[in-house]
C-alpha positions in Angstrom: -52.5 23.6 -45.7 -55.6 23.2 -47.7 -55.3 19.6 -49.5 -53.7 16.4 -48.6 -54.0 13.0 -49.3 -53.1 9.9 -47.4 -52.3 6.6 -49.1 -53.0 3.7 -46.8 -56.2 3.4 -44.9 -55.5 1.9 -42.0 -55.7 2.6 -38.5 -52.7 5.6 -38.6 -53.8 6.6 -41.9 -57.3 7.2 -41.6 -56.9 8.5 -38.0 -54.8 11.3 -39.9 -57.5 11.6 -42.5 -60.3 12.2 -40.1 -58.1 14.7 -38.3 -57.6 16.7 -41.2 -60.8 16.8 -42.7 -61.9 17.8 -39.0 -59.8 21.0 -39.2 -61.2 21.7 -42.8 -58.5 20.1 -45.2 -59.9 18.2 -48.2 -58.4 15.1 -47.7 -58.1 12.2 -50.6 -58.2 9.0 -49.5 -55.8 6.2 -52.0 -55.6 2.1 -50.8 -55.0 -1.1 -53.2 -58.2 -2.1 -51.2 -61.2 -0.6 -52.4 -63.6 -1.7 -49.3 -60.9 -0.2 -47.0 -61.2 3.3 -48.7 -65.0 3.0 -48.7 -65.3 2.3 -45.1 -62.8 5.3 -44.3 -65.0 7.9 -46.5 -68.0 6.5 -44.7 -66.5 7.5 -41.7 -66.0 11.0 -42.8 -62.3 10.7 -43.2 -62.1 12.5 -47.0 -62.8 11.8 -50.4 -62.3 8.4 -52.0 -59.8 8.4 -55.0 -56.8 10.3 -56.3 -56.8 14.1 -56.5 -57.4 15.9 -59.8 -54.2 17.9 -59.0 -51.2 18.0 -56.6 -52.3 18.5 -53.3 -50.1 20.1 -50.6 -48.8 16.9 -48.5 -49.6 13.4 -49.4 -49.1 10.7 -46.2 -47.6 7.5 -46.9 -49.4 5.3 -44.5 -48.0 1.9 -45.6 -46.0 -0.9 -43.9 -42.1 0.2 -44.0 -41.1 -2.3 -46.9 -43.2 -0.5 -49.4 -42.9 3.2 -48.3 -39.9 4.0 -50.8 -41.5 2.4 -53.7 -45.1 3.9 -52.6 -43.4 7.0 -52.6 -41.4 6.9 -55.9 -44.4 5.9 -57.8 -46.7 8.9 -56.3 -43.8 11.2 -57.0 -43.6 10.1 -60.6 -47.5 10.8 -60.7 -47.1 14.4 -58.8 -49.8 13.4 -56.6 -48.3 16.2 -54.3 -45.7 19.0 -53.0 -44.7 17.8 -50.3 -44.2 13.9 -48.9 -44.0 12.2 -45.5 -44.7 8.8 -44.1 -45.8 7.3 -40.7 -43.6 4.4 -40.8 -41.9 3.2 -37.3 -38.7 2.6 -39.3 -36.7 5.5 -40.9 -33.0 5.0 -41.8 -33.8 2.2 -44.2 -36.8 3.6 -45.3 -35.0 6.9 -46.5 -32.0 4.6 -47.9 -34.2 2.8 -50.2 -35.8 6.3 -51.2 -32.1 7.2 -52.2 -31.8 4.1 -53.8 -34.7 4.5 -56.1 -33.9 7.9 -56.9 -36.9 9.8 -54.8 -36.5 13.5 -54.5 -35.9 13.7 -50.8 -35.6 17.6 -50.9 -39.5 17.3 -50.5 -39.6 14.5 -48.2 -39.9 14.5 -44.8 -39.8 11.2 -42.5 -42.5 11.3 -39.8 -43.8 8.5 -37.0 -46.4 9.4 -34.9 -46.2 7.3 -31.6 -49.7 6.6 -31.0 -51.8 3.3 -32.5 -53.7 0.4 -30.9 -53.6 -3.6 -31.2 -56.3 -3.3 -33.6 -56.1 -2.5 -37.2 -58.1 -1.4 -40.0 -60.3 2.1 -40.5 -62.9 0.8 -38.3 -60.5 1.4 -35.4 -59.5 4.8 -36.6 -59.9 8.0 -34.2 -59.9 11.7 -35.1 -58.2 12.2 -31.6 -55.8 9.5 -31.7 -52.8 11.4 -31.8 -54.1 14.6 -29.2 -51.0 15.3 -27.1 -49.1 12.3 -28.4 -45.2 12.4 -29.5 -44.8 12.8 -33.5 -41.3 12.2 -34.4 -39.9 13.8 -37.5 -36.8 13.1 -39.1 -35.5 15.1 -41.6 -32.5 14.9 -43.3 -30.0 17.4 -44.8 -31.5 17.6 -48.0 -35.0 18.2 -46.8 -36.4 21.4 -47.7 -37.3 24.1 -45.2 -40.8 24.4 -46.6 -41.5 20.8 -46.5 -40.3 20.6 -43.2 -42.6 23.3 -42.2 -45.6 21.9 -43.9 -45.0 18.6 -42.1 -44.7 20.6 -38.7 -48.1 22.0 -40.1 -49.8 18.4 -40.4 -48.3 17.4 -36.9 -50.3 20.7 -35.6 -53.4 19.8 -37.3 -53.5 16.4 -35.8 -53.0 17.6 -32.0 -49.7 16.3 -31.8 -46.1 17.3 -30.3 -43.3 17.2 -32.9 -40.3 16.0 -32.1 -37.5 16.1 -34.4 -34.5 13.3 -34.8 -31.9 12.1 -37.1 -33.1 8.8 -38.7 -30.7 6.5 -37.0 -31.7 8.2 -33.7 -35.4 7.4 -34.1 -34.8 4.0 -35.0 -32.7 3.5 -32.0 -35.0 5.1 -30.1 -38.3 3.1 -31.0 -36.3 0.0 -31.0 -36.3 0.5 -26.9 -39.4 1.6 -26.5 -41.9 0.2 -28.8 -40.2 -2.8 -30.8 -38.5 -4.5 -27.9 -41.5 -4.3 -26.0 -43.5 -5.9 -28.8 -41.5 -8.5 -29.5 -41.2 -9.2 -25.8 -45.4 -9.2 -25.3 -45.7 -12.0 -28.4 -42.8 -14.2 -26.8 -44.7 -13.9 -23.3 -48.2 -14.6 -25.0 -46.9 -17.4 -27.3 -45.8 -19.5 -23.7 -50.0 -19.5 -22.9 -50.4 -21.4 -26.5 -49.4 -24.6 -24.5 -50.2 -23.7 -21.2 -52.6 -25.7 -19.0 -56.0 -24.6 -19.3 -56.7 -24.1 -15.4 -53.4 -21.7 -15.8 -54.9 -19.7 -18.7 -57.8 -19.2 -16.8 -55.9 -17.5 -13.9 -54.6 -15.0 -16.3 -55.2 -11.7 -14.7 -54.7 -7.7 -15.3 -51.1 -7.9 -15.3 -50.7 -11.1 -17.9 -53.2 -8.7 -20.2 -51.1 -5.8 -19.6 -47.9 -7.5 -20.5 -49.2 -9.3 -23.6 -51.8 -6.4 -25.1 -49.6 -5.7 -27.9 -49.2 -9.1 -28.9 -52.5 -9.1 -30.4 -51.3 -6.9 -33.2 -50.6 -7.9 -37.2 -47.9 -10.6 -37.0 -47.2 -9.7 -40.5 -46.9 -6.1 -40.2 -44.7 -6.5 -37.1 -42.4 -8.9 -38.9 -41.8 -5.9 -41.7 -41.5 -3.8 -38.7 -39.0 -5.6 -36.8 -36.9 -7.0 -39.8 -36.7 -3.3 -41.0 -34.9 -2.4 -37.9 -33.3 -5.4 -37.1 -29.6 -3.5 -37.1 -31.1 -1.4 -34.0 -33.1 -4.2 -32.4 -30.4 -6.9 -32.4 -28.2 -5.3 -30.1 -30.9 -4.8 -27.5 -32.3 -8.5 -27.8 -28.3 -9.6 -27.0 -28.5 -7.4 -24.0 -31.8 -8.9 -22.8 -30.7 -12.4 -23.5 -27.6 -12.0 -21.0 -30.1 -11.0 -18.6 -32.4 -13.9 -19.2 -29.5 -15.8 -18.8 -28.4 -14.6 -15.5 -31.9 -14.9 -14.3 -32.2 -18.4 -15.5 -28.9 -19.4 -14.0 -30.2 -18.3 -10.5 -32.9 -19.6 -10.3 -31.9 -23.0 -11.7 -29.0 -22.8 -8.5 -31.8 -22.1 -6.2 -33.3 -25.4 -6.9 -29.6 -27.2 -6.6 -29.1 -28.6 -2.8 -26.3 -26.5 -2.2 -27.4 -23.9 0.3 -23.9 -22.2 -0.1 -25.2 -21.1 -3.5 -28.4 -19.8 -2.6 -26.9 -16.3 -1.4 -25.1 -15.6 -4.6 -28.1 -16.5 -7.1 -30.6 -14.7 -4.7 -28.2 -11.5 -5.0 -27.9 -12.1 -9.0 -31.7 -12.4 -9.3 -32.0 -9.3 -7.2 -29.9 -7.5 -9.3 -31.6 -8.2 -12.5 -34.9 -7.1 -10.5 -33.5 -3.8 -9.3 -32.3 -2.8 -12.7 -35.8 -3.2 -14.1 -37.2 -1.0 -11.2 -34.6 1.9 -12.0 -35.5 1.5 -15.7 -39.3 1.7 -14.9 -39.0 4.5 -12.7 -37.5 6.8 -15.3 -40.8 6.4 -17.3 -43.6 6.3 -14.2 -42.8 9.2 -12.0 -45.6 11.2 -12.4 -44.1 14.4 -10.8 -41.3 16.7 -12.1 -39.4 16.4 -15.4 -39.2 12.6 -15.9 -43.1 12.0 -16.0 -44.5 15.5 -16.8 -44.9 14.6 -20.6 -46.1 11.4 -20.1 -48.7 11.9 -17.9 -52.3 14.0 -17.4 -53.4 15.9 -14.7 -56.9 15.6 -13.9 -58.9 17.9 -11.8 -61.9 16.7 -9.9 -64.0 19.1 -7.8 -64.7 17.5 -4.6 -65.8 19.9 -2.3 -68.1 18.2 0.3 -67.8 15.6 3.0 -64.8 12.8 3.5 -67.4 10.4 1.9 -66.9 12.2 -1.7 -63.6 11.3 -2.0 -64.0 7.9 -1.3 -66.9 7.8 -3.8 -64.4 9.5 -6.4 -62.0 6.6 -5.8 -64.8 4.1 -5.9 -65.4 5.4 -9.1 -61.8 5.3 -10.4 -61.7 1.8 -9.5 -65.2 1.1 -11.4 -63.5 3.0 -14.3 -60.5 0.1 -14.0 -57.8 3.1 -14.3 -54.8 2.4 -12.6 -53.6 6.3 -11.0 -49.9 7.0 -11.3 -50.7 9.8 -8.4 -52.8 11.7 -6.2 -52.4 15.4 -4.9 -55.1 16.0 -2.1 -56.3 19.4 -1.3 -55.3 21.0 2.0 -56.7 19.7 5.1 -60.1 21.7 5.7 -60.9 23.4 8.6 -64.0 20.9 9.3 -62.4 17.4 9.6 -65.3 15.7 7.8 -64.8 18.0 4.8 -62.6 17.9 1.8 -62.8 20.9 -0.1 -61.5 22.4 -3.1 -59.9 19.9 -6.1 -58.3 16.8 -6.2 -55.8 16.2 -8.7 -55.6 12.5 -10.3 -52.0 11.7 -12.1 -52.9 9.5 -14.9 -51.3 8.1 -18.2 -52.0 10.2 -21.1 -54.0 7.3 -23.3 -56.5 6.6 -20.3 -57.2 9.9 -19.3 -59.8 10.7 -21.7 -61.8 7.6 -21.0 -61.6 8.1 -17.2 -62.5 11.8 -17.7 -65.5 10.7 -19.6 -66.2 7.7 -17.0 -66.2 10.3 -14.1 -68.2 13.0 -16.1 -70.7 10.1 -16.9 -70.7 9.8 -12.8 -71.5 13.4 -11.9 -68.0 14.6 -11.5 -66.8 18.0 -12.6 -63.5 17.1 -14.5 -61.0 19.6 -16.1 
């Protein structure tokens, strides 16, 4: 790949452009907001404006409702040889492309599983996709050469490709992305009318649960509407669990002791299912968690207080450890020779590494 064009210079588009430019790919930037293009270009993401000749690949980084029309328009203008997009909804977008008469032989849908609450080019990073999943949804009409070109794009961005049919993709992201975002927003909405003293008590737990609610409401409305078919059944299931929990809590407030045992059992059942689900993504060791966590090896060497200092520095960095492996017990009781392994979520591995190195630790 020698040339590329990114259409849409928000967080994702500009991050892709930064990654490609950093790998020597001449990248052009297009956006209907000229200021966004200027900022992205000033960040070093690429060349503002369309190319003079068709590029190797065009990345369409616009909201789901605009993807098909944008592809159709740029195919007519012969912007690129191959097209991909970064929309978090795939089946509807593909159907709209077919309806508009797009050439789907040179089109491979894509969705990098990375992002943030803030939008715009100023939030972009060249390493945003490093070691993150990037879902590709080729269809039977997609040319093998088109898929290979988009796989090269994913590789240049440092991501890990995952191939899924469009419908399977939509069900997956409804479960692991769209539903959590909606729940974060619904939970955060309770804070609007909450008493001031209660809001002031909000700590890390509330901030973690509601973090994604800070995202662009307009963009997320577009995303959720486009994936309504996959999201609707999940909301129905969730609604049943909420009804069960609400009913159990209501029965516990009634002065009918014989109902309390059954109500507690229902409430415990809901919570246990939650614990079981969380365990499927939280296990730091073994196949269930190996691809979701990063292992940092820190040379400790020296007395036991070195380990205490390390844990103190991790706490100062405000990072939760998913697990820790100590070296074998040293021959001298007051020593901790060797390296300590820290298991952390991939999205905090780099910030923690930087924080520990700033404090003098050797991290690899």
